[in-house]
Structures are given as structure tokens and as C-alpha cells.
C-alpha positions as a Markdown table, in Angstrom:
| # | Residue | x | y | z |
|---|---|---|---|---|
| 1 | Met | 23.1 | 22.6 | 24.4 |
| 2 | Lys | 23.7 | 18.9 | 22.7 |
| 3 | Lys | 22.7 | 19.0 | 18.8 |
| 4 | Asn | 21.4 | 16.1 | 17.7 |
| 5 | Tyr | 21.4 | 15.8 | 14.0 |
| 6 | Ser | 20.0 | 12.5 | 13.2 |
| 7 | Arg | 16.9 | 13.4 | 14.9 |
| 8 | Leu | 16.3 | 16.6 | 12.9 |
| 9 | Ser | 16.6 | 14.8 | 10.1 |
| 10 | Leu | 14.2 | 12.4 | 10.4 |
| 11 | Leu | 11.7 | 15.5 | 11.3 |
| 12 | Phe | 12.7 | 16.8 | 8.1 |
| 13 | Thr | 12.2 | 13.8 | 6.3 |
| 14 | Phe | 9.2 | 12.6 | 8.0 |
| 15 | Leu | 7.6 | 16.7 | 7.2 |
| 16 | Ser | 8.9 | 16.6 | 3.1 |
| 17 | Ile | 6.7 | 13.2 | 2.8 |
| 18 | Ile | 4.0 | 14.4 | 4.4 |
| 19 | Ile | 4.2 | 17.8 | 2.4 |
| 20 | Ile | 5.0 | 15.9 | -0.4 |
| 21 | Phe | 1.6 | 13.5 | -0.5 |
| 22 | Ile | -0.2 | 16.3 | 0.3 |
| 23 | Gly | 0.6 | 18.7 | -2.8 |
| 24 | Ile | 0.4 | 16.2 | -5.1 |
| 25 | Lys | -3.2 | 16.7 | -4.7 |
| 26 | Gln | -3.3 | 20.3 | -4.5 |
| 27 | Ser | -0.4 | 21.9 | -6.5 |
| 28 | Phe | 3.2 | 22.0 | -7.3 |
| 29 | Ile | 4.4 | 24.3 | -5.3 |
| 30 | Val | 3.5 | 22.2 | -2.4 |
| 31 | Val | 5.3 | 19.6 | -3.8 |
| 32 | Phe | 8.2 | 21.8 | -4.7 |
| 33 | Leu | 8.0 | 22.4 | -0.7 |
| 34 | Gly | 8.2 | 19.0 | 0.3 |
| 35 | Ile | 11.2 | 18.5 | -1.8 |
| 36 | Ile | 12.9 | 21.3 | -0.8 |
| 37 | Leu | 12.6 | 20.1 | 2.7 |
| 38 | Leu | 13.7 | 16.5 | 1.7 |
| 39 | Ile | 17.3 | 18.1 | 0.5 |
| 40 | Ala | 17.5 | 19.8 | 3.8 |
| 41 | Ala | 16.8 | 16.2 | 5.3 |
| 42 | Phe | 19.8 | 14.5 | 2.9 |
| 43 | Ile | 21.8 | 17.4 | 4.1 |
| 44 | Ile | 21.2 | 17.5 | 7.8 |
| 45 | Asn | 21.5 | 13.8 | 7.6 |
| 46 | Thr | 25.4 | 13.9 | 6.3 |
| 47 | Ile | 25.9 | 16.5 | 9.0 |
| 48 | Ala | 24.7 | 13.8 | 11.5 |
| 49 | Val | 27.0 | 11.2 | 9.9 |
| 50 | Val | 30.0 | 13.1 | 9.7 |
| 51 | Lys | 29.4 | 14.0 | 13.9 |
| 52 | Arg | 29.0 | 10.0 | 13.8 |
| 53 | Glu | 25.2 | 10.2 | 15.5 |
| 54 | Arg | 24.7 | 6.9 | 13.0 |
| 55 | Ser | 23.7 | 4.5 | 16.2 |
| 56 | Ser | 19.4 | 4.6 | 14.7 |
| 57 | Leu | 19.7 | 6.8 | 12.0 |
| 58 | Ile | 19.9 | 4.1 | 9.1 |
| 59 | Phe | 17.6 | 2.1 | 10.5 |
| 60 | Trp | 15.0 | 5.1 | 10.9 |
| 61 | Ser | 15.8 | 6.5 | 6.8 |
| 62 | Leu | 15.4 | 3.3 | 5.6 |
| 63 | Phe | 11.9 | 3.1 | 8.0 |
| 64 | Ile | 10.6 | 6.0 | 6.6 |
| 65 | Val | 12.0 | 5.2 | 2.7 |
| 66 | Phe | 9.4 | 2.1 | 3.5 |
| 67 | Leu | 6.5 | 3.8 | 4.1 |
| 68 | Phe | 7.4 | 6.2 | 1.3 |
| 69 | Ile | 7.0 | 3.5 | -0.6 |
| 70 | Leu | 4.6 | 2.0 | 0.3 |
| 71 | Pro | 2.1 | 4.2 | -0.8 |
| 72 | Phe | 3.3 | 4.1 | -4.4 |
| 73 | Ser | 3.0 | 0.3 | -4.6 |
| 74 | Lys | -0.4 | -0.6 | -4.3 |
| 75 | Pro | -1.7 | -2.6 | -5.9 |
| 76 | Ser | -4.2 | -1.9 | -8.7 |
| 77 | Asn | -7.7 | -3.7 | -9.2 |
| 78 | Ala | -7.0 | -5.6 | -12.8 |
| 79 | Ser | -4.0 | -7.5 | -10.3 |
| 80 | Phe | -7.2 | -9.0 | -7.6 |
| 81 | Thr | -8.9 | -10.1 | -10.8 |
| 82 | Asp | -5.3 | -11.7 | -12.0 |
| 83 | Trp | -4.3 | -12.7 | -8.7 |
| 84 | Leu | -8.1 | -14.3 | -8.0 |
| 85 | Ala | -7.3 | -16.7 | -11.4 |
| 86 | Val | -4.0 | -17.7 | -10.0 |
| 87 | Gln | -4.4 | -18.2 | -6.4 |
| 88 | His | -7.8 | -19.4 | -6.4 |
| 89 | Gln | -9.0 | -20.3 | -9.6 |
| 90 | Phe | -11.9 | -17.8 | -10.2 |
| 91 | Asp | -11.5 | -16.3 | -13.7 |
| 92 | Cys | -14.4 | -13.1 | -12.9 |
| 93 | Gln | -15.8 | -10.7 | -15.0 |
| 94 | Asp | -18.5 | -8.0 | -14.4 |
| 95 | Lys | -20.8 | -10.1 | -13.4 |
| 96 | Ala | -20.0 | -13.6 | -12.9 |
| 97 | Cys | -16.7 | -15.7 | -12.3 |
| 98 | Val | -15.6 | -19.5 | -13.4 |
| 99 | Ser | -14.3 | -22.1 | -11.6 |
| 100 | Asn | -14.0 | -25.2 | -13.6 |
| 101 | Thr | -17.1 | -25.2 | -15.4 |
| 102 | Glu | -19.0 | -24.4 | -12.7 |
| 103 | Val | -20.4 | -20.2 | -12.9 |
| 104 | Glu | -20.5 | -18.2 | -9.9 |
| 105 | Lys | -23.1 | -15.3 | -9.9 |
| 106 | Val | -20.8 | -11.8 | -8.7 |
| 107 | Val | -23.0 | -11.0 | -5.4 |
| 108 | Asn | -20.7 | -8.1 | -3.9 |
| 109 | Arg | -17.1 | -6.6 | -4.9 |
| 110 | Lys | -16.0 | -4.3 | -2.0 |
| 111 | Ser | -12.8 | -2.3 | -2.1 |
| 112 | Glu | -11.4 | -0.3 | 0.5 |
| 113 | Asp | -8.2 | 1.5 | -0.3 |
| 114 | Tyr | -6.3 | 2.6 | 2.9 |
| 115 | Phe | -2.9 | 5.0 | 2.8 |
| 116 | Phe | -0.4 | 2.1 | 2.9 |
| 117 | Phe | -2.6 | -1.0 | 1.3 |
| 118 | Asn | -5.5 | -1.9 | -0.4 |
| 119 | Lys | -8.4 | -4.4 | 0.7 |
| 120 | Lys | -10.7 | -5.9 | -1.7 |
| 121 | Ser | -12.8 | -8.6 | -1.6 |
| 122 | Ile | -15.6 | -10.7 | -3.7 |
| 123 | Lys | -18.7 | -12.4 | -2.7 |
| 124 | Leu | -20.0 | -15.2 | -5.4 |
| 125 | Glu | -23.0 | -17.3 | -5.3 |
| 126 | Asp | -23.3 | -20.7 | -7.3 |
| 127 | Glu | -26.2 | -22.3 | -8.9 |
| 128 | Lys | -26.7 | -24.2 | -5.8 |
| 129 | Gly | -26.8 | -20.7 | -3.8 |
| 130 | Arg | -23.4 | -21.7 | -1.4 |
| 131 | Leu | -22.4 | -18.2 | -0.6 |
| 132 | Phe | -17.9 | -17.8 | -1.3 |
| 133 | Leu | -16.1 | -15.0 | 0.6 |
| 134 | Ile | -12.2 | -14.2 | -0.8 |
| 135 | Glu | -10.7 | -11.5 | 0.7 |
| 136 | Gly | -7.0 | -10.1 | 0.3 |
| 137 | Ile | -4.6 | -7.5 | 0.8 |
| 138 | Gly | -2.9 | -5.5 | -1.3 |
| 139 | Ile | 0.4 | -4.6 | 0.0 |
| 140 | Leu | 4.1 | -3.9 | -2.4 |
| 141 | Gly | 2.5 | -4.4 | -5.6 |
| 142 | Gly | 0.9 | -8.1 | -5.3 |
| 143 | Tyr | -2.0 | -9.8 | -3.3 |
| 144 | Thr | -2.4 | -12.3 | -0.6 |
| 145 | Thr | -5.5 | -13.7 | 0.9 |
| 146 | Leu | -6.6 | -12.6 | 4.4 |
| 147 | Thr | -10.0 | -14.6 | 4.5 |
| 148 | Tyr | -11.1 | -17.5 | 1.9 |
| 149 | Lys | -14.6 | -18.5 | 3.4 |
| 150 | Pro | -15.1 | -21.1 | 0.7 |
| 151 | Val | -18.8 | -22.3 | 1.5 |
| 152 | Phe | -21.0 | -20.3 | 3.9 |
| 153 | Glu | -24.9 | -19.5 | 4.8 |
């Protein structure tokens, strides 16, 4: 029976990351168990490199590390407000946003927090009753425009 250390290492890495995320909300002991599994994954990874099983090991290890970084790099609500000011020239407070010299009333704010990214949207109404919708996806510390509808009914 051939031992495949690279697959075992990836399995241990994946399990340890899941256990650490669960443990952050639960207890220190669960986090400690996840760290122990992560150390075991690195030891198995070292054995795989010594045994020359590194064909796709580096790619999958980097992919798992990338997935591990994503939840910790989600941007905050304050950075969404800053992004609106820079990208769309809306200086927003609680109930109103100012663009150029016009004041738009905030009709609705929506915030959806997913595991790897955030989705935030704001619906504005100007003095003429026209609606504006701006949605942004927050990933890796910044936002990018998902939907921009300047005027709709």
C-alpha cells in the first residue's frame, strides 16, 4: 500500500483550519486542538517533500492558505463608507448622503456577511424621488462595485 503524504497533509490542514474557526467561537481547547492538527499537517508536508511527492502539493497548500486568509481580511462597515466616498463620491452619514451639493436620503442599507466576503448595499432617494442603488463586494480588505444603478424606479 503506497502512502500518499501530500493528500494526508492537505486533509490535516483543511481539518485544522475548520477546527480553529469553530474553536474561535467555542473555547480555547478546541483552538489548541486545531493548532496541534496544523502542526501535524506541516510535519506530514515535510515528509511529503522529502519523499518527492510535491507535484501539486505546493499549489494546494497555497490555495488552503489563501482560503484561510480570506475570512480574516473581510473589510468593515467603516471601510464601505470610505469606499462610497472615494469610488462613488457619496459622503454618507446615518440617514443621508451628500453627493456634490445634493442630499440623498438613505432608504435602505443592507449588509450580508458571508464566510469569505461581505456584500453591502445602499439604496438612496434624491429630492425628485429617484432611487439610486450601489452594491459592493468586500474581499481582501477592500470593496469593488457589484451593482451601480444611478436612477431607477
